[in-house]
C-alpha positions in Angstrom: 62.1 245.0 156.4 63.2 241.5 155.6 66.2 241.0 153.4 65.2 239.8 149.8 65.9 236.1 149.2 68.8 235.5 146.8 67.8 234.3 143.3 69.2 231.3 141.5 71.6 233.7 139.7 73.0 234.8 143.1 73.5 231.3 144.5 76.6 229.2 144.0 77.6 225.7 144.9 80.8 224.7 146.6 82.3 221.2 146.8 84.6 220.8 149.8 86.4 217.4 149.3 89.3 215.4 150.7 90.5 212.2 149.2 92.8 209.6 150.8 96.3 210.5 149.7 97.1 206.9 148.9 94.7 206.8 146.0 96.0 209.1 143.2 93.8 207.4 140.6 90.7 208.4 142.5 92.0 212.0 142.9 92.6 212.1 139.1 89.1 210.9 138.4 87.7 213.5 140.7 89.6 216.3 139.0 88.6 215.1 135.6 85.0 215.1 136.6 85.2 218.6 138.0 86.8 219.7 134.8 84.0 218.2 132.7 81.5 220.0 134.9 83.3 223.3 134.3 84.1 223.8 138.0 86.5 226.6 139.1 89.2 225.9 141.7 89.0 228.2 144.7 91.8 226.4 146.5 92.9 222.8 146.9 89.9 220.8 147.9 87.4 223.6 147.3 85.6 224.0 144.0 82.9 226.3 142.8 80.0 226.1 140.3 76.9 228.1 139.6 73.8 227.0 141.6 71.9 225.4 138.8 70.0 222.1 139.1 72.4 220.5 136.6 75.5 221.6 138.5 74.0 220.5 141.8 73.2 217.1 140.4 76.7 216.7 139.1 78.4 217.7 142.3 76.1 215.5 144.5 77.0 212.5 142.4 80.7 213.3 142.6 80.4 213.7 146.4 78.8 210.3 146.7 81.6 208.8 144.7 84.2 210.4 146.9 82.6 209.2 150.1 82.3 205.7 148.8 86.0 205.8 148.1 86.9 206.6 151.7 87.1 210.4 151.3 85.0 213.2 152.7 82.9 215.6 150.6 80.2 218.2 151.2 78.2 220.2 148.7 77.4 223.6 150.2 75.2 226.4 148.9 77.1 229.8 148.9 75.6 233.3 148.7 78.1 236.1 148.0 78.2 238.8 150.7 78.6 241.7 148.2 78.4 242.6 144.5 82.2 242.6 144.3 82.3 239.0 145.5 79.6 238.1 143.0 81.6 239.6 140.2 84.7 237.8 141.4 82.9 234.5 141.4 81.6 235.1 137.9 85.0 236.1 136.8 86.2 232.6 137.6 84.0 231.3 134.7 84.9 233.9 132.1 85.4 232.0 128.8 86.3 235.1 126.8 90.0 234.3 126.3 89.1 230.9 124.8 86.5 232.4 122.5 89.0 235.1 121.4 91.7 232.5 120.6 89.2 230.5 118.6 88.3 233.7 116.6 92.0 234.3 115.9 92.4 230.7 114.5 89.3 231.1 112.3 90.4 234.5 111.0 93.9 233.1 110.2 92.3 230.5 108.0 90.7 233.2 105.8 94.1 234.0 104.4 94.1 230.6 102.7 90.6 231.0 101.0 91.1 230.5 97.3 94.7 229.5 97.8 94.9 226.5 100.1 93.0 223.2 99.6 89.4 224.0 100.8 89.1 220.4 102.1 92.1 221.0 104.4 90.5 224.3 105.7 87.2 222.5 106.2 88.9 219.9 108.4 90.5 222.6 110.6 87.1 224.4 110.8 85.5 221.2 111.9 87.9 221.0 114.8 87.2 224.6 115.7 83.5 223.9 115.6 84.0 221.1 118.1 86.1 223.4 120.2 83.4 226.0 120.2 80.8 223.5 121.3 83.0 222.4 124.1 83.5 225.9 125.4 79.8 226.8 124.9 78.7 223.7 126.9 80.5 225.1 130.0 79.8 228.8 129.4 77.4 229.6 132.2 77.4 233.4 131.5 77.3 233.9 127.7 78.6 237.2 126.5 79.1 239.2 123.3 82.4 237.4 122.5 80.6 234.1 122.4 78.3 235.6 119.7 81.3 236.9 117.8 83.0 233.5 117.8 79.7 231.9 116.7 79.4 234.3 113.8 83.0 234.0 112.8 82.7 230.2 112.5 79.4 230.4 110.6 80.8 232.9 108.1 84.0 230.9 107.5 82.0 227.7 107.1 79.8 229.3 104.6 82.7 230.6 102.6 84.5 227.3 102.6 81.3 225.5 101.5 81.3 227.8 98.4 84.9 226.8 97.7 84.1 223.2 98.1 80.9 223.3 96.0 81.4 225.9 93.4 78.4 226.4 91.0 79.9 225.3 87.7 78.4 224.6 84.3 79.8 221.4 82.6 79.3 220.0 79.2 79.3 216.5 80.6 80.5 213.4 78.7 79.7 213.0 75.1 78.4 209.6 74.1 81.5 208.8 71.9 84.2 210.2 74.1 86.7 207.4 74.9 87.5 206.8 78.6 89.8 203.9 78.3 93.6 204.1 78.5 93.5 207.7 79.4 95.6 209.9 81.6 93.7 211.2 84.6 95.1 214.1 86.6 94.5 215.6 90.0 96.3 217.8 92.4 98.2 217.3 95.6 97.6 216.8 98.5 96.0 213.4 98.1 93.0 213.0 100.5 89.7 211.2 100.7 87.9 212.6 97.6 90.9 212.5 95.3 92.0 209.1 96.4 88.4 207.7 96.1 88.0 209.2 92.6 91.3 207.6 91.5 90.2 204.3 92.9 86.8 204.6 91.2 88.5 205.3 87.9 90.9 202.4 88.1 88.4 200.0 89.5 85.3 200.7 87.3 86.0 203.2 84.6 89.5 202.9 83.1 91.5 200.0 84.6 94.3 200.5 82.1 94.5 204.3 82.7 97.1 206.2 84.7 96.7 208.7 87.4 99.0 211.8 87.5 99.4 214.0 90.6 100.0 217.7 89.9 101.5 220.4 92.1 99.3 223.3 93.1 100.0 225.5 90.1 101.0 222.9 87.6 98.9 222.8 84.4 96.8 219.8 83.6 98.6 217.9 80.8 97.1 218.1 77.3 94.7 215.3 76.7 94.5 214.4 80.4 91.1 214.3 82.2 91.4 216.4 85.3 89.4 215.6 88.5 88.8 217.0 92.0 90.3 220.5 91.6 89.0 223.8 90.5 88.6 224.1 86.8 89.0 220.3 86.3 86.8 218.3 83.9 85.2 216.5 86.9 84.8 218.6 90.1 82.5 219.4 92.9 79.0 220.6 92.2 76.6 222.7 94.4 76.0 219.8 96.7 78.2 216.9 95.8 81.9 216.2 96.1 83.7 215.0 92.9 83.4 211.3 93.8 79.6 211.7 94.0 79.6 213.6 90.7 81.6 210.9 89.0 79.1 208.3 90.1 76.4 210.3 88.4 78.3 211.0 85.2 79.6 207.4 84.8 76.2 205.9 85.5 77.3 204.3 88.7 74.9 206.1 91.1 72.5 203.2 91.4 75.2 201.1 93.1 74.2 201.1 96.8 77.8 200.1 97.8 79.3 203.0 95.9 76.7 205.4 97.2 77.6 204.4 100.8 81.3 205.0 100.0 80.2 208.4 98.5 78.6 209.3 101.8 81.8 208.5 103.7 84.0 210.5 101.3 81.5 213.5 101.4 81.7 213.6 105.2 85.5 213.4 105.3 85.7 216.3 102.9 82.8 218.5 104.1 82.2 217.4 107.7 78.4 217.9 107.6 76.2 214.8 108.0 78.0 212.3 110.3 78.6 208.8 108.9 79.5 206.1 111.5 82.1 204.4 109.4 83.9 207.6 108.5 86.1 207.8 111.6 87.6 204.3 110.9 88.2 205.2 107.2 89.9 208.4 108.2 92.2 206.6 110.5 93.1 204.1 107.8 93.8 206.8 105.2 95.9 208.8 107.7 97.9 205.8 108.5 98.5 205.1 104.8 99.6 208.7 104.3 102.2 208.4 107.1 103.5 205.1 105.8 103.7 206.0 102.1 106.7 207.6 100.4 105.0 208.6 97.2 101.5 209.5 95.8 101.3 206.2 93.9 102.1 204.2 97.0 99.5 206.1 99.0 96.9 205.5 96.2 97.8 201.7 96.3 97.2 201.7 100.1 94.0 203.7 99.8 92.7 201.4 97.1 92.9 198.5 99.5 90.7 200.4 102.0 88.1 201.3 99.3 88.1 197.7 98.0 87.3 196.4 101.4 84.5 198.9 101.8 83.1 198.0 98.5 83.2 194.3 99.3 81.6 194.9 102.6 78.7 196.9 101.2 78.2 195.0 98.0 75.0 192.9 97.6 74.7 190.7 94.6 71.5 191.3 92.6 68.7 189.0 93.5 67.6 186.6 90.8 
């Protein structure tokens, strides 16, 4: 009786490579490429991957690069001789520890739900989402722990979304309510939404007004208009961050320039729909936060960024 042919799940690919010792840069590029492919190290110069078409293509391209650089490289097909060896090979690609660590980080964030700034938690969750995607992309043998990590992330993201966008009923602005020369109050820490709201107020709503920064448990001063924190006069809605809500309530939503800024602020707080310019704005705000020695100084720096954005996006009405 002929021996059954091994299936794709039984096959593995090995790269046996040798680079000229005088070219450390080429060696580093090879190792980084192998890392990006998810290869396991069997010993120096010998690397293993599952025998999939994608892995084969990646190894063959790498082998060509090594040979062109003066080294030697062969891509070999490997078939384990026993079930024990097959299990040992698969064990080299076990991502369980990384998923477990991710779950621990996500679970630790839950302690801050309802206490810490939900925007800060959202930013950490966004990083964990990227980490999950990086692990998943190189997880050749998905297991139950992968599903647990996926579920933990999804549940945490849903809870934080509720904190960011609480369903609230507001009375809105009365027609005769004065908005000039008022005190406007928000909470620390100052980040995208709060800084953008303060800029909007001082630029378009109440140029003579003042902005006060409150500690986490500090009461909003009597007569002040609170914004961008739970229970404030102006806050997040079911789908919009406070800056976007203010555009609606102040009759500024028709401004295309402000709407574009609103999209950037929304992404920096919620991390859902990607906005190309957001990364640059985030870098500028982070730099301003590091340089500034007070909330007012940080607001002044942030206002320069939002002024530049507004000028870049603004289009004069056509006559």
